[in-house]
C-alpha positions as CSV (number, residue, x, y, z in Angstrom):
1,M,-22.1,-79.1,108.6
2,V,-18.2,-77.7,109.2
3,Y,-17.8,-80.9,111.1
4,G,-19.4,-82.9,108.8
5,A,-19.4,-82.6,105.1
6,G,-17.4,-79.7,105.6
7,L,-17.7,-76.0,104.3
8,E,-14.8,-74.0,101.7
9,V,-15.0,-70.4,103.8
10,F,-13.6,-67.6,101.9
11,T,-12.7,-64.5,103.9
12,A,-11.5,-61.2,103.2
13,L,-8.7,-61.3,105.7
14,D,-5.9,-58.6,104.6
15,L,-2.8,-60.6,105.9
16,V,-0.9,-57.3,106.1
17,A,-3.3,-55.5,107.7
18,Q,-3.6,-58.1,110.1
19,A,-0.1,-58.5,110.8
20,A,0.1,-54.7,111.4
21,T,-2.6,-54.5,113.4
22,D,-1.5,-57.9,115.5
23,K,2.2,-56.1,116.0
24,L,1.2,-52.4,116.4
25,V,-1.8,-51.9,118.7
26,P,-0.9,-53.9,121.4
27,E,2.5,-52.9,121.4
28,R,1.5,-49.2,121.6
29,T,-1.2,-50.2,124.2
30,K,1.3,-51.5,126.6
31,Y,3.0,-48.4,126.1
32,F,0.4,-46.3,126.9
33,Q,-0.3,-48.4,130.4
34,R,3.3,-47.9,131.2
35,V,2.9,-43.9,130.5
36,L,0.0,-43.3,132.5
37,G,0.3,-46.3,135.0
38,K,-2.4,-49.1,135.6
39,R,-5.9,-47.5,136.6
40,G,-8.0,-50.3,137.0
41,E,-8.8,-54.1,137.6
42,G,-6.7,-56.1,134.7
43,D,-4.8,-54.5,131.8
44,L,-5.5,-51.4,129.6
45,Q,-7.5,-52.8,126.5
46,S,-7.4,-51.9,123.0
47,V,-9.4,-52.9,120.0
48,A,-8.9,-52.2,115.9
49,V,-11.5,-53.0,113.4
50,V,-10.5,-52.5,109.5
51,M,-13.2,-52.5,107.1
52,K,-13.1,-52.3,103.3
53,P,-16.0,-49.7,103.3
54,Q,-16.9,-50.6,99.4
55,T,-18.2,-53.7,100.4
56,G,-18.3,-53.4,104.3
57,N,-16.0,-56.7,104.7
58,V,-13.8,-57.0,107.5
59,V,-10.2,-57.6,106.3
60,A,-8.6,-57.2,110.0
61,L,-9.5,-57.2,113.9
62,W,-7.7,-56.7,116.9
63,G,-10.2,-57.9,120.4
64,G,-7.8,-57.1,122.7
65,E,-5.5,-59.3,125.3
66,Q,-7.4,-62.7,126.2
67,S,-7.4,-63.1,130.1
68,T,-9.3,-66.0,129.9
69,H,-10.2,-69.0,127.3
70,T,-13.5,-67.7,125.9
71,D,-15.3,-66.7,123.0
72,F,-16.0,-63.0,123.8
73,N,-14.3,-60.6,121.4
74,R,-14.4,-57.3,122.4
75,A,-14.3,-55.8,118.7
76,T,-17.6,-57.5,117.8
77,Q,-19.4,-57.9,121.1
78,A,-18.3,-55.1,124.1
79,K,-20.9,-52.5,123.9
80,R,-19.2,-49.0,125.3
81,Q,-20.9,-45.7,125.4
82,S,-19.3,-43.9,121.9
83,G,-18.8,-40.3,123.0
84,S,-18.6,-37.7,120.6
85,S,-17.3,-40.3,117.8
86,F,-21.4,-40.9,117.2
87,K,-21.6,-37.1,116.4
88,P,-20.7,-37.8,112.2
89,L,-24.3,-39.4,112.6
90,V,-25.9,-36.2,113.9
91,Y,-24.4,-33.9,111.1
92,A,-25.1,-36.6,108.5
93,L,-28.8,-36.8,109.3
94,G,-28.8,-32.4,109.7
95,V,-27.3,-32.1,106.2
96,Q,-30.0,-33.6,105.1
97,L,-32.7,-31.6,105.7
98,P,-33.6,-28.8,102.8
99,G,-30.8,-26.0,102.9
100,V,-28.3,-27.1,105.5
101,T,-24.9,-26.8,104.4
102,A,-21.5,-26.7,106.3
103,A,-22.1,-23.0,106.8
104,T,-25.6,-23.2,108.6
105,T,-25.2,-22.2,112.2
106,V,-26.7,-23.1,115.1
107,S,-26.6,-22.2,118.9
108,N,-23.4,-23.3,121.1
109,A,-24.6,-21.1,123.7
110,P,-25.4,-23.0,127.0
111,H,-29.6,-23.6,127.0
112,K,-32.0,-26.1,128.2
113,F,-33.6,-28.5,125.8
114,E,-37.0,-29.5,126.3
115,H,-37.3,-32.9,124.7
116,A,-38.2,-35.1,127.9
117,P,-36.2,-35.4,129.7
118,T,-35.1,-31.9,129.8
119,W,-31.1,-31.6,129.4
120,T,-28.6,-28.6,129.5
121,P,-25.1,-29.9,128.4
122,R,-21.9,-28.4,128.4
123,N,-19.1,-28.1,126.0
124,V,-15.8,-29.8,127.2
125,G,-13.2,-26.9,127.5
126,G,-15.9,-24.3,128.3
127,E,-16.0,-22.5,124.6
128,Y,-19.2,-21.1,124.2
129,S,-20.5,-18.5,121.5
130,P,-24.1,-17.3,120.6
131,S,-23.8,-19.5,117.1
132,V,-21.4,-21.4,115.3
133,C,-21.4,-23.2,111.8
134,L,-21.7,-26.8,111.4
135,A,-18.2,-27.3,110.1
136,Y,-16.5,-25.8,113.2
137,G,-19.1,-27.7,115.7
138,L,-17.8,-30.8,114.1
139,S,-14.3,-30.6,114.2
140,W,-13.8,-29.1,117.4
141,S,-16.8,-31.5,118.7
142,Q,-18.9,-28.7,120.1
143,N,-21.3,-30.5,122.3
144,I,-24.1,-27.8,122.2
145,A,-23.9,-27.5,118.9
146,T,-24.2,-30.8,118.0
147,A,-27.6,-31.2,120.1
148,S,-28.7,-28.0,118.6
149,L,-28.0,-29.7,115.4
150,L,-30.3,-33.0,116.7
151,D,-33.4,-30.4,118.2
152,M,-33.1,-29.2,114.6
153,A,-33.7,-32.5,112.5
154,G,-36.2,-33.3,115.1
155,G,-34.9,-35.1,117.7
156,P,-33.6,-38.5,119.3
157,E,-36.3,-40.6,117.1
158,P,-35.0,-39.7,113.6
159,L,-31.5,-40.1,114.5
160,I,-32.2,-43.9,116.2
161,Q,-34.3,-44.1,112.7
162,L,-30.9,-43.6,110.7
163,A,-28.8,-46.1,113.2
164,T,-30.8,-48.4,112.8
165,R,-30.7,-48.7,109.0
166,L,-26.9,-48.1,109.7
167,G,-26.9,-51.4,111.2
168,F,-26.5,-50.9,114.9
169,D,-28.5,-52.8,117.3
170,T,-30.7,-49.6,118.6
171,S,-33.5,-51.5,120.8
172,A,-31.7,-50.1,124.1
173,F,-30.9,-47.0,122.5
174,P,-32.3,-44.0,124.7
175,K,-34.7,-41.5,123.1
176,E,-33.0,-38.3,124.8
177,M,-31.3,-35.7,123.4
178,G,-28.0,-37.2,125.0
179,L,-28.0,-39.7,122.3
180,A,-26.9,-37.0,120.3
181,L,-23.1,-36.9,122.3
182,G,-22.6,-40.7,122.4
183,Q,-25.0,-41.9,124.9
184,A,-25.8,-45.2,124.0
185,E,-23.4,-47.9,124.1
186,V,-22.4,-49.6,120.8
187,T,-19.8,-52.1,119.2
188,P,-16.4,-51.3,117.8
189,L,-17.8,-53.0,114.6
190,E,-21.5,-51.4,114.5
191,M,-19.4,-47.7,114.6
192,G,-17.2,-49.8,111.5
193,K,-20.3,-50.3,109.6
194,A,-21.5,-46.5,110.1
195,I,-18.2,-45.0,109.0
196,S,-18.3,-47.3,106.0
197,A,-20.9,-45.9,105.2
198,I,-20.4,-42.4,105.1
199,V,-17.0,-43.0,103.1
200,N,-18.5,-45.3,100.5
201,G,-21.4,-42.6,99.2
202,G,-24.2,-43.2,101.9
203,F,-24.5,-47.4,101.5
204,A,-25.2,-49.7,104.6
205,V,-22.7,-52.6,104.9
206,V,-23.3,-56.0,106.4
207,G,-19.7,-55.9,107.9
208,S,-18.9,-59.6,108.2
209,P,-15.3,-61.3,107.3
210,I,-17.0,-63.7,105.1
211,L,-17.1,-63.6,101.5
212,V,-18.9,-67.1,100.6
213,A,-19.4,-70.3,101.9
214,I,-19.7,-73.3,99.6
215,D,-20.6,-77.1,100.7
216,A,-19.0,-80.3,99.3
217,S,-21.8,-80.2,96.6
218,G,-20.7,-77.2,95.1
219,A,-23.9,-75.0,96.9
220,T,-23.6,-71.7,98.0
221,R,-24.3,-71.9,101.9
222,L,-23.7,-68.2,102.8
223,D,-23.0,-65.3,100.6
224,D,-22.3,-62.0,102.3
225,R,-22.1,-60.1,98.4
226,A,-25.1,-58.8,98.1
227,P,-26.0,-55.8,96.9
228,L,-26.0,-52.5,99.6
229,E,-29.0,-50.9,100.5
230,R,-28.6,-46.9,100.5
231,V,-29.1,-45.0,103.5
232,F,-28.3,-41.7,102.4
233,T,-27.5,-39.9,99.0
234,E,-24.2,-39.7,97.8
235,D,-24.1,-35.9,98.2
236,V,-25.1,-36.2,101.8
237,A,-22.1,-38.5,102.2
238,A,-19.7,-36.3,100.8
239,V,-20.7,-33.2,103.0
240,T,-20.4,-35.6,105.7
241,R,-17.3,-37.5,104.8
242,D,-15.2,-33.9,104.3
243,L,-16.7,-32.2,107.5
244,M,-14.9,-35.6,109.3
245,R,-12.0,-34.3,106.9
246,L,-12.0,-31.5,108.9
247,V,-11.7,-33.2,112.0
248,I,-7.9,-33.8,111.1
249,E,-7.0,-31.2,109.5
250,F,-8.2,-28.1,112.1
251,G,-9.8,-30.0,114.9
252,T,-9.6,-32.9,117.7
253,G,-8.0,-35.5,115.4
254,G,-4.8,-33.6,114.3
255,A,-2.5,-36.2,116.3
256,S,-3.3,-39.1,114.0
257,R,-1.0,-37.1,111.6
258,G,1.7,-38.2,113.6
259,T,2.8,-37.2,117.7
260,G,5.5,-38.6,119.9
261,G,8.2,-38.4,117.6
262,I,6.0,-41.2,115.6
263,A,4.8,-40.5,112.1
264,G,0.9,-41.1,111.6
265,Y,-1.5,-41.6,108.5
266,A,-0.3,-38.9,105.8
267,G,-2.8,-39.2,103.1
268,P,-6.2,-38.5,102.7
269,A,-8.2,-39.2,105.4
270,V,-11.4,-38.5,108.0
271,G,-11.9,-39.2,111.4
272,K,-13.8,-38.1,114.9
273,T,-12.5,-38.5,118.1
274,G,-14.9,-39.9,121.0
275,T,-13.9,-39.2,125.1
276,T,-16.7,-40.5,127.2
277,D,-17.7,-38.9,130.9
278,D,-14.5,-39.4,132.9
279,E,-12.5,-40.3,130.3
280,K,-13.9,-44.1,130.7
281,D,-13.9,-44.9,127.1
282,L,-11.4,-43.3,124.2
283,W,-12.6,-43.7,120.7
284,F,-11.2,-42.7,117.2
285,V,-13.3,-43.8,114.2
286,G,-12.3,-42.8,110.4
287,G,-11.4,-44.1,107.3
288,T,-9.1,-43.5,103.9
289,P,-10.2,-44.1,100.3
290,D,-9.2,-48.0,101.1
291,Y,-10.0,-48.4,104.6
292,V,-12.2,-47.7,107.3
293,G,-10.4,-48.1,111.0
294,V,-11.8,-48.3,114.7
295,V,-10.0,-48.0,117.5
296,W,-11.4,-48.1,120.9
297,L,-9.1,-48.2,124.3
298,G,-10.5,-48.9,127.8
299,Y,-10.7,-51.3,131.0
300,D,-12.8,-54.0,130.6
301,T,-14.2,-52.7,134.4
302,P,-14.4,-48.8,133.2
303,V,-12.5,-46.3,135.4
304,R,-10.7,-43.6,134.3
305,I,-7.7,-43.5,132.2
306,G,-5.9,-40.4,132.7
307,A,-6.0,-39.1,128.9
308,S,-8.9,-38.5,126.4
309,A,-8.9,-39.6,122.7
310,S,-6.8,-37.2,121.1
311,D,-4.2,-38.2,123.2
312,L,-4.4,-41.8,122.7
313,A,-6.6,-43.1,120.1
314,S,-6.3,-40.5,117.6
315,P,-2.4,-41.2,117.6
316,L,-3.0,-44.6,118.1
317,W,-5.1,-44.8,115.0
318,G,-2.5,-42.8,112.7
319,W,0.2,-45.0,114.1
320,W,-2.2,-48.3,113.1
321,M,-3.4,-47.0,109.8
322,N,0.2,-45.7,108.4
323,A,1.2,-49.2,108.8
324,A,-1.7,-50.8,107.7
325,T,-1.1,-49.3,104.3
326,K,2.3,-49.4,103.9
327,G,3.2,-49.9,100.4
328,L,-0.4,-49.2,99.0
329,P,-0.7,-45.9,96.6
330,Q,-2.6,-42.6,97.9
331,R,-5.6,-41.8,96.7
332,E,-8.2,-39.0,96.9
333,F,-12.0,-39.9,98.3
334,E,-14.7,-41.0,95.3
335,G,-17.8,-39.3,95.1
336,T,-19.7,-35.9,94.5
337,P,-17.0,-33.1,93.7
338,L,-17.0,-30.1,96.5
339,D,-15.9,-26.7,96.6
340,R,-14.3,-25.4,100.0
341,R,-14.9,-21.8,101.0
342,W,-13.0,-20.0,104.2
343,I,-16.1,-18.9,106.3
344,C,-16.7,-17.3,109.4
345,T,-17.0,-20.0,112.2
346,Q,-19.8,-17.8,114.1
347,T,-22.0,-16.6,111.3
348,G,-21.2,-19.0,108.4
349,L,-20.7,-15.9,106.1
350,L,-17.6,-15.7,104.3
351,S,-14.7,-14.4,106.5
352,N,-13.7,-10.7,106.0
353,G,-9.9,-11.4,107.8
354,T,-10.9,-10.8,111.0
355,C,-13.0,-13.6,111.5
356,R,-11.7,-17.2,113.2
357,G,-12.3,-18.6,110.0
358,I,-12.4,-22.5,108.6
359,S,-12.3,-24.5,105.2
360,A,-15.8,-25.3,105.0
361,P,-17.1,-28.0,102.0
362,F,-19.7,-26.9,100.0
363,L,-22.0,-28.6,97.2
364,P,-21.6,-26.9,94.0
365,G,-23.7,-23.7,94.0
366,T,-24.4,-24.1,98.0
367,A,-21.4,-21.7,99.1
368,P,-22.7,-18.8,101.4
369,K,-22.2,-15.6,98.8
370,G,-22.2,-13.0,101.3
371,G,-19.0,-12.0,103.7
372,C,-19.2,-11.8,107.2
373,P,-20.4,-7.9,108.2
374,H,-18.9,-8.1,111.7
375,Q,-15.5,-6.9,113.2
376,H,-14.1,-9.5,115.7
377,P,-11.4,-8.4,118.1
378,P,-8.6,-10.7,118.4
379,P,-9.1,-13.7,120.2
380,P,-8.0,-13.6,123.9
381,P,-4.9,-16.2,124.6
382,E,-5.9,-19.6,125.3
383,V,-5.6,-20.7,129.2
384,E,-4.2,-24.3,130.0
385,C,-6.9,-26.0,131.7
386,P,-6.3,-28.4,134.7
387,E,-6.3,-32.1,133.4
388,G,-9.4,-33.7,134.6
389,E,-11.1,-30.5,134.7
390,V,-14.2,-28.6,132.6
391,C,-13.2,-25.4,132.8
392,E,-15.2,-22.2,132.0
393,G,-15.2,-18.4,132.0
394,D,-14.3,-15.7,129.3
395,Q,-11.5,-16.8,128.0
396,P,-11.1,-19.7,125.8
397,H,-9.8,-22.8,127.2
398,K,-7.4,-25.8,126.0
399,R,-6.3,-28.9,127.3
400,E,-2.5,-29.7,127.7
401,S,-2.5,-32.6,125.7
402,L,-0.3,-35.8,127.0
403,W,2.4,-35.4,124.7
404,K,2.5,-32.2,125.6
405,R,2.6,-32.5,129.0
406,M,5.8,-35.5,128.6
407,A,7.6,-33.0,126.9
408,R,7.2,-29.9,129.2
409,E,8.0,-32.5,132.2
410,K,11.2,-34.2,130.3
411,A,12.3,-30.3,129.5
412,E,11.6,-29.4,133.4
413,A,13.6,-32.4,134.2
414,E,16.5,-31.6,132.2
415,A,16.8,-28.0,132.7
416,A,16.9,-29.0,136.7
417,A,19.8,-31.2,136.2
418,L,21.8,-28.4,134.6
419,G,20.6,-25.9,137.3
420,L,18.3,-24.0,134.8
421,P,15.1,-22.5,135.6
422,P,11.8,-24.7,134.7
423,D,11.4,-22.7,131.4
424,G,15.0,-23.5,130.1
425,Q,16.2,-20.1,130.1
426,A,20.0,-19.5,131.6
427,P,19.8,-17.8,135.1
428,P,20.2,-14.2,135.5
429,P,23.8,-12.9,135.6
430,A,25.3,-12.8,139.5
431,P,25.8,-9.3,141.1
432,P,28.9,-7.8,140.5
433,L,31.3,-8.3,143.5
434,A,31.9,-5.5,145.7
435,P,35.1,-3.8,145.4
436,A,37.6,-5.0,148.3
437,P,38.3,-2.4,150.7
438,P,41.0,0.0,150.7
439,A,44.6,-1.2,152.3
440,P,45.3,0.1,155.3
């Protein structure tokens, strides 16, 4: 029909967002490759998908550099493991359970999950505790806490059912607990559809760039403006959305606000980082009241990139969203109003001042009433975890970010050029000269 009588096709393309995507995403990806060095066959690739969460229409898209003349588009066709960027679905599933709130605690200590096959996950960075609240579990991407929540919700089967309703092709999803940590392969477009449902109040979306197609007689041949199906309630969407907000405010997605001396997105936003095993796939999925954006970085033939999603995908999302929304008025997310309470991350009770706390969201009337009864000792100082290692032990570990390492190496080089020690401090004064011997 297109080559015969013809069609009038109306799309949702946003020229400003598409222009910003075409310019910024490939530029920054090439910059990342220069910083990290080329790691595999071909070049480091990136994908960016922008959607209107209220309709699910794709308004801008970047499918990566094309090295061959094919129609393959990484944004809509490339299937890669999503890592921790898939975790918001586990939390959306969990908060649907009766009585479950952001203060609900789950196990965060190493143990075996008995769903076949048996599985004993670890937390990246080696931080463990007998329990953590859900608000902390998602914001700091705790693997064991997330798996414990999926176990509470009934295991992988309910999660697969939810993913199917959100628009994922789940035919090859493994029916294993590792699904909680993003073991399944998904497309960036599918991730955008899932986050759109969380942002828009619980409605599944199609994820199409097409609004309507009309033939020469005026008849409508395609219309993607059909009513949306509700997948979860507005309350569930609101709580899940605000849990994802904590990822940016307190957790692993902070670099979306800007890093490397470049401003990121400063308005109301939600997000989630995702780094797969051996850093072969880096994700950031997130949204604003106006846009949902998904970023993926990796090589076509998977290879270790040498950085985490917090290092690359999170700032790339922030830089890109800042450019794509330039000039738009900032507004708050719509939906059920929530209360915030400062709670203990381990007990989920109101913080008593000695707790390691977090500002958690609650539906009206569901916040914890009592205070934490424990007098927590001051936390031990964090220890740097060498790049590429999973550190364990009694002390909490932190991974030195790419940007912090670059700043440190620059400072050390400048200090060396001035003859200063590595910490930039002035060298100690030279010892005084010995007195001259008396004249003969």
